[in-house]
N, C-alpha and C positions, 0 to 999 in steps of 0.2 A: 793182222795189221799188214801183212805183206801180200796179201792176195791181190793178184794182177799186176805186181811188180815185177820186172825183169831185173835180175841179178847176173852180171857177168863175173864168174868165178875164175880167176887166172890161177893157173898151178905151174910153178916153176920147179926146177931140178934139184930138190933137196929131200933128205930123208923124211921130213915132216910132210911129204906130200901125201902119206896115207891118211893124215888127219883131214886133208881136204875133202876125202870121200864122206867122212861123218858130217862135215859141214854141209856138203851139197845135199845129204840126206836130210839133215834138219831143216834146211831151207824148203826143200820140196814139201816136208810134212807141215810147214807154215804158209802153204799154198803159193809159193814164189815161183815165178818162171826162172829156171836156173840154166844159164848157158856156160858151158865150161869151155875154157880156151886154155891149152897146154903148150908148153915149149917143148921141144924136142927132147931135151935131157929129162924133163919131167916123166916122159913115156918110159924112161928106163927103170923109174921107181915104181909106177902104178899105170897099169893099162888103161888107155881111153876107153875100152869097153866097160870098165867099172862104172865110169861117170855116165855113159850111155844108159846103162842099166838103171841106175839110180835116179837119173833126171828125166829119162824118156826122150832125151835129144842127143843128136849126135855130137860127140865131143870133137872140137876143132884143133887143128894142130898146123896144118899146112896152109898158107895163104893161097896156094895156087891149086887147091883141092878141086877137082872137075866134077865131084858129087854134089857140090853146092848149085845153088840156083843160078841164073844168068846175071843176077845182080852182083855188084861188088860187094862181096859178103862182109869184109870188115867194116865197111861204111854203113851197111843196112844194120849189122849188129849193134854198132855204135850208136845209131840213130834210135834204136828201140830199148836200149838199156837204161835203167833208173839208177843203177849203182854199180861200181866196179869194186871188187875186192881181190886183191892178189895175196894169196896165202897158200903155201909158204912163199916168200919173196926172197930170193938170192941176192947176194950182194952185186952180182952181175946184172940182174935185172933192175934193181934199184939204181945203178949207176946209168943204165941204159934210159930208164924212164926220167931221170933227173935231166939228162942232157938231150932228150928228144931223138934218141936213136930208135928206128922202127925197121928191125930187120927180120921179124918173123910176125906170125898171125897175132901173137898177144900184144907185143909193143905196137904193131901198126893199129890194131883195133883200139888200144887205150888211147893212142895219140889223138884219135879222132872223137873220142868220148867227151862230152861237155858235162856230164852228170857228176854227183859226189863220187869220190875216189877214196878207198881205204887201202892201206898196204900194211902187210904183217911180215916184218923182216925176220928171217930164221936162218942161222948160219953159226958157223964156229965163233965162240966168244971173241977171239982176238980179231977175226975179220969184222965182227960188229963194231968192236971198239976202235977199229982203226980209224984214223982221223979222216981219211978220204971217204968212208963209208958214212960216218957222221955228217960230213959236208954234204954228201949226197942226199941223206935224209932231211937235211935242213932246207936243201934247194926244194925237194918234193913238198915240204910244209909250206914254202913260200909260195909255190905254184897252187896251193889249195888242197894238197893231199892230206889226209889224216894218217899220221904213221902211229900204228898200235905197238905199243913197247912190248918186246919180247919177254917171256918169263925166264927165270933163273933156274939153274939146277945142274944135274949131271946131263951132258949131251952126248949124242950118239957117238961123236968123235972122241969121247973120252974126257973133254974139257969140263970144267965146272964153272958156271958163271952166267950171264945173260946170253941169249941167242935161241931160246926154246919157243917154238910157235905156241902162242896162247891156245887154250883148248876151244873146240869148236862153240860152246855155248857162250863164252866170253865174246867170240867174234860176232855171234848172233846178236849180242846186246848192243854192239857198235853198229851193226847194221840198222837195228830197230831205232837207235838213236838218230841216225841219219836220215832215214826215209819212212819210218813207219807213219808218222803224223805231220801235217804242215806245221812249220815253225812260227807260229803266230805269237810266241813269247819270246822270240830272240831278243836279247837285249834286256830283257826283264829279270829283276831278282825276285825270287819267290821264297817266302819264309813259311814253313809248315811245322805245327806240332802235332804230335802223335803219342797215343799211348797212355798208360796210367803214370801217377806218381807213387811213391812209397814214402810214408811218413813213420819214421822209427819211434817206437816206444822203448826199446832197449836193443842190445845186440843181437837178439833172437828175433823180435817181433815187429811188426809194422803194420799200419792201416793202409789199404789200397781199394781199388775197385776192380770190375770186371773187363775193362777195356783191354783189347789186344792190339790196338794200333793199327788195325787193316784199314780203316778208312783214311787216316792221315798218310799212311805209307802209298796208298793208292793215288792220293792227290799229288804227292811228292813225285812218284814214277811218271804220271801223265803230264805234269808240268815239265819235267826233264825232257819227255819225248817231244814236247812241243817247243823245245828250244831254249827254255828258261835255265838261269842259273840257280838252283835250288839248295837251300839249306833246310835239313829236317832236324828239329830238335825232339829228340825221342826219349820218353820213359822207357822203362825196362819192359821188353817184349821178346817174344821167342822169333820174331820175324826176321827173314833174311834182309840185310841191307840193301836198298835199291842202288843199282849201279849209277855212276856218274852224279851223285848226289853227296854234298857235304852233309855227313851225319854227326850231330853233337848229342853224346848220350849224357842223360841227367837221371836223377834219382827222386829228389824232392820238389815239392812245389816251389820252394825258394830257389832250387837250382834252375827250374824251369822259368821262373821269374827273371832272374838274372841273365840267363841265356838269351831269352826273347828280348829284353829290353836293351841289350848290348848289340843287338842287330836289326832293331826295328826301324832306325832312321834310314839305313840303305835299302830297306825292301820296298818293292813297288806293290807287290800283292802279299797279304799275310792270311793264311788259312789257320785258324786256331782250333784243331780237331782233338787235341789232346782232352783227356778226362782228368782235370787237375783237382787234387783234393781241395775241398772248401776249408776244411779244418784240419790241424795238426796238433799232435800232443803238446800240451802246455810245457811239459818237462820232459826231459830225456834221461833215462836211468843208465849209467854206465855198466851196471851189472844186470844180469837177468832178473826180472821180477819174479819172486817166488810165489808160488801157489799158497794161499791161505784159506781158511775156513770162511764161508759167507760170500757174499757178493763183493764186486769191486767197480769202482767207477774211474773213469780215465778223463781228467780235465783237459779240455780241448781249447784251442785259440784259432782265431781266424786267419787264413793265409791270405797273401796279397792277391787282389783281383787283376789277374794279368790282362783280360780283355777290356777292363774298364780303363785300366793305365794306358793301353794301346789306344783306345778312342779318345782319351783326354790329351794324349801327347802325340796325335798323329800329325804327319807333315801333309802338306798340300799335294794332292794327286795320288795319294796313297789309297789303296782299297783294303779294307779290313773285313774279314768274313769270320763270324763266330759259328759255333755248333751248340745245339740245344737238344739234349736228350730227356724226354719227358715221360711220363705214365699217364698224365691226365692234363686236360686243358692245354694241349699242346700249342695251338695257334695263339691263344690269349698270353700265355707265358713267354713265348718266342718273341711276340710283337713287343712286349713289355721289355724283354731283354734288349731287343734291337734299338729301342728308344733310350734306355738307361744307360747302355754301355756306349752310345754314339758310334755305332759302326754301321757299315754299308749293308750287310746281309747276314742273315741268320739262316744256317741249314738245320732244319728242325726234323726230328723223327720220333716216334712213339715207341718205346721198348715193347710195348704190349702188342705191336702189329707183327704179324708173321713175317720172318725175313728181315726185320729191321733192328734185331737185337745185337748184343755184344757177340763177338767171335764168329759171325756168319760172314760169308762171301757176298752176301746180297745187301741191299739196304732200299728202304722206302723214304725218300727225302722230300721235303717241302722247303722251297727256297722262298724266303720272306725278305723283302727290302721295303724301302719306303713307299714305292709305287705299286708294288704288285706281289701276288702270292702265286707260285707256280708249284703245282703238285706233280712229282715225279712218279711214275709207276715203279713196281719192283724190278730192280735191275742189279747187275753186279756192281760191286764198289768201284772197280775201274770205269765202268761207263757212268756211275753216278759222279765220279770225280771229274770226268770229262764235261758233264753238263754243269757242274758247279764252276769249273774254271771258265766255261762259256759265258755263263752269267756274269762272273767277276769281271771278265775282259769287257763285256758291254759297260759295266759301271766304270771301269777304268777309262 
């Protein structure tokens, strides 16, 4: 998602400058064009040659370097940059950028940039917490900068507290959110459900299904990358929580019902990808059910139908998308579900189709609306999530 993007990585004079080399390497592996601009003090911590080797581009330090072209290099670089990230950012550079001071290659170039800008302050805890530093960071936010909060812990100076530069992968996630995809969902609230539910029989056993949550998590991630404010209501899964997404963990179908209905009114788009249990044990036993001779039957009762509730209580302008996993008569069953639940779209798949089952990284989806049926080929779940969101936006 960063292929063809030009990222200006600013490196300033702090011990965390060594992490910037890992960040530059990670961005190159993601096919970004990485231009590194260092302050003079940064070169005392890490050599410009390191970045040249990692990026394949000459590292810039001196505004008046005669090795560059006849163009005004800092202006030419600013014009072709898609995103600026300064990591690490010292208190000194934060102050200069907040007040428009441009006395070196980095600050001069950044002052001419009109693209999204990220800054990762990294410094001594007392310097970071000093009110003047906090005021400068507030000024940067007011001018449109995204200030990435530093981590806390034991710092190189011996202090313990906030001031540590975030790890490169965390910074990459911030970059993804800023420029990976067009923000066509900016200002929209998206609600996604994912994963299985667990219906307890006793303190030891429960009823569940094979859902891993991958499809719902992919939708949540792609909606976030497209600028939405995303809430993900998740049953128990082994998946890593998507960044920049509010995650609400639930266990049972009743938990899911309560979490969804509490948030449905404020949601513009709802994707109900969770595999919610249709039935739950009629009675819960406080003690472990002991094994006995002969067979055993478990009385079950119906759970509340979340999708039907959403369709019956929808607000005007809201788009609701349900999911249907079938093993036969997929189109007939899914079209019936679309009408019965009063929703806008059903994303249907057949468990018996290769690549479309539980736990896979791919899916074969058919998008069903009142007006048309769109069959998608085998693709990754993230690609499928993008196509699902595209169609939902058209309906919105």
